C-alpha positions as a Markdown table, in Angstrom:
| # | Residue | x | y | z |
|---|---|---|---|---|
| 1 | Met | 182.2 | -71.2 | 172.8 |
| 2 | Asp | 182.4 | -72.9 | 176.6 |
| 3 | Ile | 181.3 | -71.5 | 179.9 |
| 4 | Asn | 183.2 | -72.5 | 182.9 |
| 5 | Gln | 182.1 | -71.5 | 186.5 |
| 6 | Ile | 185.2 | -71.7 | 189.2 |
| 7 | His | 183.8 | -70.1 | 192.9 |
| 8 | Asn | 181.5 | -68.6 | 191.9 |
| 9 | His | 184.3 | -66.6 | 188.8 |
| 10 | Phe | 183.3 | -67.6 | 185.1 |
| 11 | Ser | 185.5 | -68.3 | 182.7 |
| 12 | Ile | 184.1 | -68.0 | 178.8 |
| 13 | Lys | 186.9 | -69.5 | 176.2 |
| 14 | Thr | 187.0 | -68.5 | 172.5 |
| 15 | Asp | 188.2 | -68.2 | 169.9 |
| 16 | Ile | 190.6 | -65.7 | 170.3 |
| 17 | Asp | 192.1 | -66.4 | 173.8 |
| 18 | Asp | 195.3 | -68.4 | 171.8 |
| 19 | Asp | 195.9 | -64.2 | 170.2 |
| 20 | Phe | 195.7 | -63.6 | 174.4 |
| 21 | Lys | 198.5 | -65.9 | 175.4 |
| 22 | Leu | 200.3 | -65.0 | 171.9 |
| 23 | Ile | 200.4 | -61.4 | 173.5 |
| 24 | Asn | 201.1 | -62.8 | 176.7 |
| 25 | Asp | 204.1 | -64.3 | 175.0 |
| 26 | Met | 205.2 | -61.2 | 173.5 |
| 27 | Ser | 205.4 | -59.1 | 176.4 |
| 28 | Lys | 207.4 | -61.8 | 177.8 |
| 29 | Glu | 209.4 | -61.4 | 174.8 |
| 30 | Ala | 209.6 | -57.4 | 175.4 |
| 31 | Ser | 211.3 | -58.1 | 179.1 |
| 32 | Ile | 213.6 | -60.3 | 177.2 |
| 33 | Ile | 214.5 | -57.5 | 174.9 |
| 34 | Asp | 214.3 | -54.8 | 176.7 |
| 35 | Glu | 217.9 | -56.5 | 178.8 |
| 36 | His | 219.4 | -57.3 | 176.4 |
| 37 | Arg | 219.3 | -53.2 | 175.4 |
| 38 | Arg | 220.1 | -51.8 | 178.9 |
| 39 | Leu | 223.4 | -55.0 | 178.7 |
| 40 | Arg | 224.9 | -53.6 | 175.6 |
| 41 | Asp | 223.7 | -50.3 | 176.3 |
| 42 | Asn | 226.0 | -50.7 | 179.7 |
| 43 | Glu | 228.9 | -52.3 | 177.5 |
| 44 | Ile | 229.0 | -49.2 | 175.8 |
| 45 | Thr | 229.3 | -46.7 | 178.1 |
| 46 | Glu | 232.1 | -48.9 | 179.4 |
| 47 | Lys | 233.5 | -48.3 | 175.7 |
| 48 | Phe | 232.9 | -45.2 | 175.9 |
| 49 | Asp | 234.8 | -44.0 | 179.1 |
| 50 | Gly | 237.6 | -46.1 | 178.0 |
| 51 | Tyr | 237.3 | -43.8 | 174.7 |
| 52 | Ile | 236.9 | -40.6 | 176.5 |
| 53 | Arg | 240.1 | -41.1 | 179.1 |
| 54 | Lys | 242.5 | -42.1 | 175.7 |
| 55 | Gly | 241.6 | -38.4 | 174.2 |
| 56 | Tyr | 238.5 | -38.7 | 172.1 |
| 57 | Ser | 235.9 | -36.2 | 172.7 |
| 58 | Thr | 232.9 | -35.8 | 171.6 |
| 59 | Ile | 230.3 | -34.5 | 169.0 |
| 60 | Asn | 228.0 | -32.5 | 167.9 |
| 61 | Asp | 226.2 | -35.4 | 166.3 |
| 62 | Thr | 224.6 | -38.7 | 166.7 |
| 63 | Cys | 225.5 | -42.4 | 164.7 |
| 64 | Pro | 222.8 | -42.5 | 161.6 |
| 65 | Val | 222.7 | -45.9 | 162.3 |
| 66 | Cys | 222.3 | -46.4 | 166.2 |
| 67 | Ser | 221.6 | -43.5 | 167.7 |
| 68 | Tyr | 224.9 | -43.5 | 170.2 |
| 69 | Ile | 226.7 | -40.2 | 170.7 |
| 70 | Leu | 229.9 | -40.0 | 168.4 |
| 71 | Leu | 233.4 | -39.7 | 168.7 |
| 72 | Arg | 236.0 | -37.8 | 167.4 |
| 73 | Thr | 239.5 | -40.0 | 167.1 |
| 74 | Pro | 242.7 | -38.1 | 168.2 |
| 75 | Ala | 243.3 | -37.8 | 164.4 |
| 76 | Arg | 239.7 | -36.7 | 163.8 |
| 77 | Gln | 238.2 | -39.2 | 162.3 |
| 78 | Val | 235.0 | -39.9 | 163.0 |
| 79 | Phe | 234.3 | -42.6 | 165.2 |
| 80 | Cys | 230.9 | -45.1 | 166.8 |
| 81 | Val | 231.7 | -47.0 | 169.5 |
| 82 | Gly | 228.4 | -48.6 | 169.3 |
| 83 | Cys | 229.0 | -49.7 | 165.4 |
| 84 | Asn | 232.4 | -50.2 | 166.0 |
| 85 | Glu | 232.7 | -51.5 | 169.1 |
| 86 | Ile | 230.2 | -54.2 | 170.4 |
| 87 | Lys | 229.2 | -57.0 | 169.3 |
| 88 | Ile | 225.7 | -57.7 | 168.5 |
| 89 | Asp | 224.9 | -61.2 | 169.0 |
| 90 | Asn | 221.1 | -62.0 | 167.8 |
| 91 | Ser | 221.2 | -65.6 | 168.9 |
């Protein structure tokens, strides 16, 4: 364990400091994931609106895969915008 004093503040270096850096990196990663989700949600909302204007209707159920609201096509088929229209980019 190393102890340093800078401007009357003590800094103690321990072996667990690396764990704190990892946690800090995860918070940066979390904000990137949140931004990706927000962009995906916006894209789904735009597509969803387009389908409603084409005569699709909402049903009182959500997709078991992605949890978005399901639509019923004019031909009475159940349709999920999130699973069928949105490309998932894992890069």
